[in-house]
LOKOL-555231 format. One record per atom (N, C-alpha, C): residue number from 1; residue in one letter; x, y, z. Coordinates in Angstrom, 3 decimals, padded with zeros to 6 digits, always signed. Example, Ala and Ser with C-alpha at 12.3 -4.5 7.8 and 13.67 -1.06 7.14 Angstrom:
# LOKOL-555231
1 / A / +013.190 / -005.690 / +007.800;
1 / A / +012.300 / -004.500 / +007.800;
1 / A / +013.200 / -003.300 / +007.800;
2 / S / +012.850 / -002.250 / +007.080;
2 / S / +013.670 / -001.060 / +007.140;
2 / S / +012.900 / +000.030 / +007.870;
END
This chain:
# LOKOL-555231
1 / Q / +009.881 / +014.597 / +008.296;
1 / Q / +008.658 / +014.023 / +007.067;
1 / Q / +009.817 / +013.058 / +006.366;
2 / V / +009.426 / +012.118 / +005.835;
2 / V / +010.218 / +011.023 / +005.087;
2 / V / +010.097 / +011.532 / +003.534;
3 / Q / +011.093 / +011.649 / +002.663;
3 / Q / +010.761 / +011.424 / +001.097;
3 / Q / +011.013 / +010.475 / +000.485;
4 / L / +010.611 / +009.928 / -000.586;
4 / L / +010.467 / +008.652 / -000.547;
4 / L / +010.842 / +008.405 / -002.639;
5 / V / +011.786 / +007.965 / -003.061;
5 / V / +012.387 / +007.987 / -004.224;
5 / V / +011.548 / +007.129 / -005.133;
6 / E / +011.205 / +006.597 / -006.055;
6 / E / +011.419 / +005.340 / -006.747;
6 / E / +011.967 / +005.602 / -007.784;
7 / S / +012.630 / +004.381 / -008.405;
7 / S / +013.699 / +004.223 / -009.504;
7 / S / +013.211 / +002.577 / -010.235;
8 / G / +013.519 / +002.166 / -011.139;
8 / G / +013.228 / +001.025 / -011.784;
8 / G / +012.757 / +000.338 / -012.554;
9 / G / +011.242 / +001.246 / -012.981;
9 / G / +010.132 / +000.630 / -013.381;
9 / G / +010.356 / +001.069 / -014.738;
10 / G / +009.756 / +000.306 / -015.457;
10 / G / +009.703 / +000.019 / -016.976;
10 / G / +009.066 / -000.858 / -017.603;
11 / L / +009.348 / -001.088 / -018.867;
11 / L / +008.606 / -002.004 / -020.017;
11 / L / +009.163 / -003.084 / -020.033;
12 / V / +008.812 / -003.973 / -019.615;
12 / V / +009.045 / -005.360 / -019.947;
12 / V / +008.216 / -006.736 / -020.606;
13 / Q / +008.606 / -007.705 / -020.983;
13 / Q / +007.743 / -008.558 / -021.465;
13 / Q / +007.078 / -009.297 / -020.762;
14 / A / +006.310 / -010.248 / -020.859;
14 / A / +005.874 / -011.056 / -020.055;
14 / A / +006.409 / -012.126 / -019.557;
15 / G / +006.970 / -012.792 / -018.668;
15 / G / +008.046 / -013.553 / -018.464;
15 / G / +009.382 / -013.230 / -017.746;
16 / G / +009.081 / -011.696 / -018.013;
16 / G / +010.357 / -011.085 / -017.456;
16 / G / +010.669 / -010.594 / -016.392;
17 / S / +011.795 / -010.032 / -015.447;
17 / S / +012.183 / -009.537 / -014.361;
17 / S / +012.444 / -007.747 / -014.323;
18 / L / +011.819 / -007.129 / -013.390;
18 / L / +012.501 / -006.028 / -012.797;
18 / L / +012.764 / -005.846 / -011.527;
19 / R / +013.380 / -004.909 / -011.027;
19 / R / +013.490 / -004.376 / -009.867;
19 / R / +013.872 / -003.234 / -009.343;
20 / L / +012.756 / -002.583 / -008.482;
20 / L / +012.496 / -001.462 / -008.399;
20 / L / +013.311 / -001.333 / -006.766;
21 / S / +013.194 / +000.136 / -007.145;
21 / S / +014.380 / +000.483 / -005.678;
21 / S / +013.110 / +001.716 / -005.289;
22 / C / +013.840 / +002.046 / -003.807;
22 / C / +013.022 / +003.198 / -003.397;
22 / C / +013.939 / +003.341 / -002.144;
23 / A / +014.925 / +004.939 / -002.404;
23 / A / +015.466 / +005.328 / -001.576;
23 / A / +014.624 / +006.080 / -000.694;
24 / A / +014.882 / +006.231 / +000.914;
24 / A / +014.247 / +007.137 / +001.515;
24 / A / +015.315 / +008.204 / +002.400;
25 / S / +014.982 / +009.063 / +002.650;
25 / S / +015.594 / +010.370 / +003.348;
25 / S / +014.666 / +011.000 / +003.938;
26 / G / +015.023 / +012.138 / +004.615;
26 / G / +014.422 / +012.878 / +005.583;
26 / G / +014.600 / +012.047 / +007.145;
27 / S / +013.197 / +012.504 / +007.329;
27 / S / +013.050 / +011.624 / +008.886;
27 / S / +012.705 / +010.238 / +008.902;
28 / S / +013.538 / +008.948 / +008.293;
28 / S / +013.518 / +007.912 / +008.461;
28 / S / +014.337 / +006.829 / +008.935;
29 / F / +014.113 / +005.875 / +009.479;
29 / F / +014.628 / +005.195 / +010.467;
29 / F / +014.710 / +003.986 / +010.175;
30 / S / +015.421 / +002.940 / +010.646;
30 / S / +015.849 / +001.695 / +010.351;
30 / S / +014.458 / +000.722 / +010.136;
31 / D / +013.830 / +001.074 / +011.801;
31 / D / +012.666 / -000.031 / +012.210;
31 / D / +011.596 / +000.870 / +011.579;
32 / D / +011.464 / +001.531 / +010.298;
32 / D / +010.353 / +002.140 / +010.030;
32 / D / +010.039 / +000.818 / +009.075;
33 / V / +008.444 / +000.461 / +009.159;
33 / V / +007.633 / -000.251 / +007.778;
33 / V / +008.101 / +000.077 / +006.616;
34 / M / +008.486 / -000.410 / +005.537;
34 / M / +008.828 / +000.191 / +004.328;
34 / M / +008.087 / -000.846 / +003.295;
35 / G / +007.690 / -000.649 / +002.136;
35 / G / +006.926 / -001.529 / +001.162;
35 / G / +005.981 / -000.630 / -000.234;
36 / W / +005.726 / -002.056 / -000.561;
36 / W / +005.333 / -001.374 / -002.017;
36 / W / +003.629 / -001.433 / -002.330;
37 / F / +003.274 / -000.571 / -002.692;
37 / F / +001.453 / -000.519 / -003.306;
37 / F / +001.483 / -000.712 / -004.349;
38 / R / +000.663 / -000.961 / -005.403;
38 / R / +000.354 / -000.822 / -006.839;
38 / R / -000.868 / -000.436 / -007.456;
39 / Q / -001.019 / +000.327 / -008.329;
39 / Q / -002.396 / +000.687 / -008.833;
39 / Q / -002.595 / +000.749 / -010.137;
40 / A / -003.396 / -000.669 / -010.817;
40 / A / -003.599 / -000.952 / -012.258;
40 / A / -004.582 / -000.004 / -012.749;
41 / P / -004.958 / +000.676 / -014.143;
41 / P / -005.884 / +001.196 / -014.341;
41 / P / -007.307 / +000.409 / -013.982;
42 / G / -008.006 / +001.843 / -013.548;
42 / G / -009.060 / +001.375 / -013.169;
42 / G / -009.683 / +000.319 / -012.534;
43 / K / -008.324 / -000.049 / -011.260;
43 / K / -008.332 / -000.751 / -009.922;
43 / K / -007.842 / +000.232 / -009.075;
44 / Q / -008.797 / -000.714 / -007.602;
44 / Q / -007.648 / +000.292 / -006.091;
44 / Q / -006.342 / -000.030 / -006.127;
45 / R / -005.756 / +000.903 / -005.441;
45 / R / -004.682 / +000.617 / -004.905;
45 / R / -004.898 / -001.014 / -004.591;
46 / E / -003.416 / -001.573 / -004.413;
46 / E / -003.312 / -002.974 / -003.233;
46 / E / -002.105 / -002.865 / -002.851;
47 / L / -002.168 / -003.249 / -001.771;
47 / L / -000.427 / -004.034 / -001.450;
47 / L / -000.048 / -005.180 / -001.781;
48 / V / +001.621 / -004.649 / -001.923;
48 / V / +001.996 / -005.481 / -003.049;
48 / V / +002.856 / -006.348 / -001.784;
49 / A / +003.782 / -005.832 / -001.097;
49 / A / +005.126 / -006.084 / -000.132;
49 / A / +005.123 / -005.042 / +001.244;
50 / L / +005.316 / -005.702 / +001.799;
50 / L / +005.886 / -004.816 / +003.082;
50 / L / +006.899 / -005.589 / +003.796;
51 / I / +007.746 / -004.904 / +004.478;
51 / I / +008.858 / -005.246 / +005.415;
51 / I / +008.999 / -004.756 / +006.685;
52 / M / +008.841 / -005.592 / +007.693;
52 / M / +009.068 / -004.793 / +008.881;
52 / M / +010.114 / -004.702 / +009.621;
53 / R / +010.447 / -004.474 / +010.836;
53 / R / +011.353 / -004.626 / +011.742;
53 / R / +011.394 / -006.367 / +012.444;
54 / G / +012.831 / -006.814 / +012.140;
54 / G / +013.234 / -008.351 / +012.470;
54 / G / +012.974 / -008.883 / +010.712;
55 / G / +012.732 / -008.353 / +010.172;
55 / G / +012.516 / -009.071 / +008.973;
55 / G / +011.083 / -009.501 / +008.586;
56 / I / +010.417 / -009.334 / +008.998;
56 / I / +008.776 / -009.798 / +008.816;
56 / I / +008.550 / -009.232 / +007.411;
57 / I / +008.208 / -010.094 / +006.644;
57 / I / +007.352 / -009.724 / +005.170;
57 / I / +006.099 / -010.220 / +005.107;
58 / N / +005.287 / -009.098 / +004.358;
58 / N / +004.016 / -009.831 / +003.826;
58 / N / +003.888 / -009.372 / +002.479;
59 / Y / +003.599 / -010.673 / +002.092;
59 / Y / +003.306 / -010.246 / +000.392;
59 / Y / +001.561 / -010.798 / -000.112;
60 / A / +001.241 / -010.101 / -001.015;
60 / A / -000.160 / -010.501 / -001.562;
60 / A / -000.059 / -011.637 / -002.161;
61 / D / -001.101 / -012.491 / -001.992;
61 / D / -001.172 / -013.686 / -002.390;
61 / D / -000.738 / -013.692 / -004.088;
62 / S / -001.207 / -012.710 / -004.633;
62 / S / -001.061 / -012.713 / -006.363;
62 / S / +000.526 / -012.697 / -006.559;
63 / V / +001.314 / -012.153 / -005.753;
63 / V / +003.034 / -011.962 / -006.187;
63 / V / +003.949 / -012.872 / -005.585;
64 / K / +002.915 / -013.549 / -004.406;
64 / K / +004.218 / -014.473 / -003.663;
64 / K / +005.022 / -015.843 / -004.754;
65 / S / +005.834 / -016.083 / -004.748;
65 / S / +006.759 / -016.711 / -004.710;
65 / S / +007.334 / -016.191 / -006.313;
66 / R / +006.922 / -015.147 / -006.550;
66 / R / +007.130 / -014.508 / -008.051;
66 / R / +008.273 / -012.903 / -007.456;
67 / F / +007.805 / -012.524 / -006.616;
67 / F / +008.421 / -011.196 / -005.968;
67 / F / +009.667 / -011.438 / -004.523;
68 / T / +010.028 / -010.087 / -004.909;
68 / T / +011.023 / -010.647 / -003.521;
68 / T / +011.204 / -008.689 / -002.888;
69 / I / +011.058 / -008.746 / -001.433;
69 / I / +011.359 / -007.538 / -001.195;
69 / I / +011.967 / -007.503 / +000.053;
70 / S / +013.232 / -006.632 / -000.157;
70 / S / +014.516 / -006.697 / +000.711;
70 / S / +014.818 / -005.116 / +001.004;
71 / R / +015.450 / -004.786 / +002.001;
71 / R / +015.872 / -003.511 / +002.195;
71 / R / +017.269 / -003.440 / +002.585;
72 / D / +018.088 / -002.515 / +002.219;
72 / D / +019.447 / -002.110 / +002.483;
72 / D / +019.003 / -001.282 / +004.017;
73 / S / +019.689 / -000.984 / +005.388;
73 / S / +018.897 / -000.192 / +006.450;
73 / S / +020.316 / +000.681 / +005.919;
74 / V / +021.488 / +000.769 / +005.843;
74 / V / +022.357 / +001.378 / +006.064;
74 / V / +022.149 / +002.762 / +004.747;
75 / K / +021.723 / +002.070 / +003.882;
75 / K / +021.475 / +003.138 / +002.729;
75 / K / +019.750 / +003.535 / +002.324;
76 / N / +019.432 / +003.069 / +003.744;
76 / N / +017.833 / +003.604 / +003.680;
76 / N / +016.722 / +003.469 / +002.437;
77 / T / +017.323 / +002.250 / +002.026;
77 / T / +016.487 / +001.578 / +000.956;
77 / T / +015.667 / +000.506 / +000.665;
78 / V / +014.827 / +000.021 / +000.171;
78 / V / +013.957 / -000.642 / +000.081;
78 / V / +013.989 / -001.272 / -001.743;
79 / Y / +014.244 / -002.463 / -001.755;
79 / Y / +014.051 / -002.910 / -003.125;
79 / Y / +012.850 / -003.933 / -003.327;
80 / L / +012.078 / -004.189 / -004.679;
80 / L / +011.426 / -005.217 / -005.080;
80 / L / +011.644 / -005.972 / -006.272;
81 / Q / +012.129 / -006.683 / -006.199;
81 / Q / +012.589 / -007.582 / -007.083;
81 / Q / +011.440 / -008.343 / -007.464;
82 / M / +010.897 / -008.172 / -008.717;
82 / M / +009.752 / -008.679 / -009.832;
82 / M / +010.142 / -009.768 / -010.734;
83 / N / +009.907 / -011.105 / -010.448;
83 / N / +010.418 / -011.993 / -011.707;
83 / N / +009.123 / -013.002 / -012.136;
84 / S / +008.793 / -013.446 / -013.186;
84 / S / +007.947 / -013.792 / -014.012;
84 / S / +006.887 / -012.940 / -014.325;
85 / L / +006.886 / -012.145 / -014.535;
85 / L / +005.890 / -011.105 / -014.541;
85 / L / +005.063 / -011.155 / -015.394;
86 / N / +003.527 / -010.399 / -015.498;
86 / N / +002.585 / -011.051 / -016.201;
86 / N / +002.072 / -009.784 / -016.407;
87 / L / +000.615 / -009.830 / -017.475;
87 / L / +000.310 / -008.741 / -017.933;
87 / L / -000.812 / -007.996 / -016.729;
88 / E / -001.230 / -008.424 / -015.581;
88 / E / -001.652 / -008.157 / -014.631;
88 / E / -000.951 / -007.670 / -013.595;
89 / D / +000.601 / -007.536 / -013.957;
89 / D / +001.431 / -007.013 / -012.632;
89 / D / +001.560 / -005.220 / -013.499;
90 / T / +000.939 / -004.919 / -014.858;
90 / T / +000.824 / -004.084 / -015.288;
90 / T / +000.409 / -002.958 / -013.999;
91 / A / +000.943 / -001.951 / -013.600;
91 / A / +000.406 / -000.895 / -012.485;
91 / A / +001.482 / +000.063 / -012.380;
92 / V / +001.341 / +001.578 / -011.734;
92 / V / +001.936 / +002.021 / -011.049;
92 / V / +002.281 / +001.420 / -009.714;
93 / Y / +003.346 / +001.440 / -009.281;
93 / Y / +003.876 / +000.700 / -008.368;
93 / Y / +004.415 / +002.230 / -007.377;
94 / Y / +004.044 / +001.969 / -006.047;
94 / Y / +004.222 / +003.360 / -005.370;
94 / Y / +005.169 / +002.406 / -003.792;
95 / C / +006.334 / +003.180 / -003.223;
95 / C / +007.184 / +003.030 / -002.464;
95 / C / +006.277 / +003.716 / -001.042;
96 / V / +005.853 / +002.934 / +000.085;
96 / V / +005.402 / +003.449 / +001.060;
96 / V / +006.688 / +003.570 / +002.282;
97 / S / +006.333 / +004.387 / +003.326;
97 / S / +006.783 / +004.094 / +004.486;
97 / S / +006.228 / +004.598 / +005.773;
98 / R / +006.306 / +003.994 / +006.830;
98 / R / +005.858 / +004.689 / +008.189;
98 / R / +006.366 / +004.335 / +009.583;
99 / R / +005.978 / +004.919 / +011.050;
99 / R / +006.953 / +004.280 / +011.770;
99 / R / +006.200 / +003.310 / +011.938;
100 / P / +006.799 / +002.151 / +012.766;
100 / P / +005.952 / +001.001 / +013.126;
100 / P / +004.816 / +001.123 / +013.977;
101 / Y / +004.442 / +002.054 / +014.795;
101 / Y / +003.355 / +002.269 / +015.369;
101 / Y / +002.249 / +003.102 / +014.539;
102 / S / +002.506 / +003.761 / +013.615;
102 / S / +001.767 / +004.507 / +013.073;
102 / S / +000.951 / +004.146 / +012.181;
103 / P / -000.703 / +004.303 / +011.946;
103 / P / -001.348 / +004.025 / +011.145;
103 / P / -001.000 / +004.793 / +009.414;
104 / Q / -000.533 / +006.177 / +009.839;
104 / Q / -000.150 / +006.481 / +008.731;
104 / Q / +000.719 / +006.586 / +007.556;
105 / F / +000.800 / +006.145 / +006.355;
105 / F / +001.586 / +005.756 / +005.151;
105 / F / +002.236 / +007.117 / +004.825;
106 / S / +003.381 / +007.428 / +004.187;
106 / S / +004.388 / +008.335 / +003.597;
106 / S / +004.175 / +007.550 / +002.489;
107 / W / +003.910 / +008.362 / +001.197;
107 / W / +003.860 / +007.740 / -000.685;
107 / W / +005.376 / +008.445 / -000.971;
108 / G / +005.617 / +007.324 / -002.119;
108 / G / +006.583 / +008.012 / -003.426;
108 / G / +005.375 / +008.430 / -004.136;
109 / Q / +006.046 / +009.008 / -005.438;
109 / Q / +005.318 / +009.507 / -006.514;
109 / Q / +005.165 / +008.397 / -007.315;
110 / G / +005.633 / +007.099 / -007.275;
110 / G / +004.958 / +006.135 / -008.067;
110 / G / +006.461 / +006.122 / -009.293;
111 / T / +006.135 / +004.608 / -009.988;
111 / T / +006.397 / +004.546 / -011.233;
111 / T / +006.416 / +003.114 / -011.756;
112 / Q / +006.173 / +003.355 / -013.025;
112 / Q / +005.097 / +002.733 / -013.848;
112 / Q / +005.947 / +001.657 / -014.527;
113 / V / +005.070 / +000.595 / -013.898;
113 / V / +005.472 / -000.846 / -014.870;
113 / V / +004.662 / -001.224 / -015.438;
114 / T / +004.954 / -001.492 / -017.076;
114 / T / +004.227 / -002.072 / -017.931;
114 / T / +004.744 / -003.154 / -018.793;
115 / V / +004.086 / -004.568 / -018.400;
115 / V / +004.283 / -005.756 / -018.873;
115 / V / +003.624 / -006.230 / -020.554;
116 / S / +004.307 / -006.732 / -021.289;
116 / S / +004.073 / -006.115 / -022.459;
116 / S / +003.481 / -007.569 / -023.623;
117 / S / +002.551 / -008.017 / -024.042;
117 / S / +002.581 / -009.730 / -024.160;
117 / S / +003.423 / -010.168 / -025.320;
END
C-alpha cells in the first residue's frame, strides 16, 4: 500500500503562488499515475492535474496555463506549482496515486490552500 504525504499548502494573496509537494512511500512505482484533486467548501471533489507514464499530463481547464505538475521519480515525489492563484482556487488539495491500469486511487490526507483578496 502506498502512503502519500502532502506539504506546501497555506495562505496566499490573490495573484500569488504556492508549490505543493507530495512524497510517496510504501508500494510506490515510477510508472504510477500521480496527481492532485481538490475540494472547495460546498463543492464536489474535482481533478486538478494528473501525470502519467511517459510524461503525459492532464489538467483541468480551470488551471491550465496557471498550474504545472511535475514529478521526481528518484524521490517518488510529485509537485504542483500554482501561479496566478485566485479566490476560486481555495480548497483542500489531495495528492493521489494509482497503478497504471488500476481504477482505484490512493489518497493523501490533504493540504489546505486558501487564497485571500
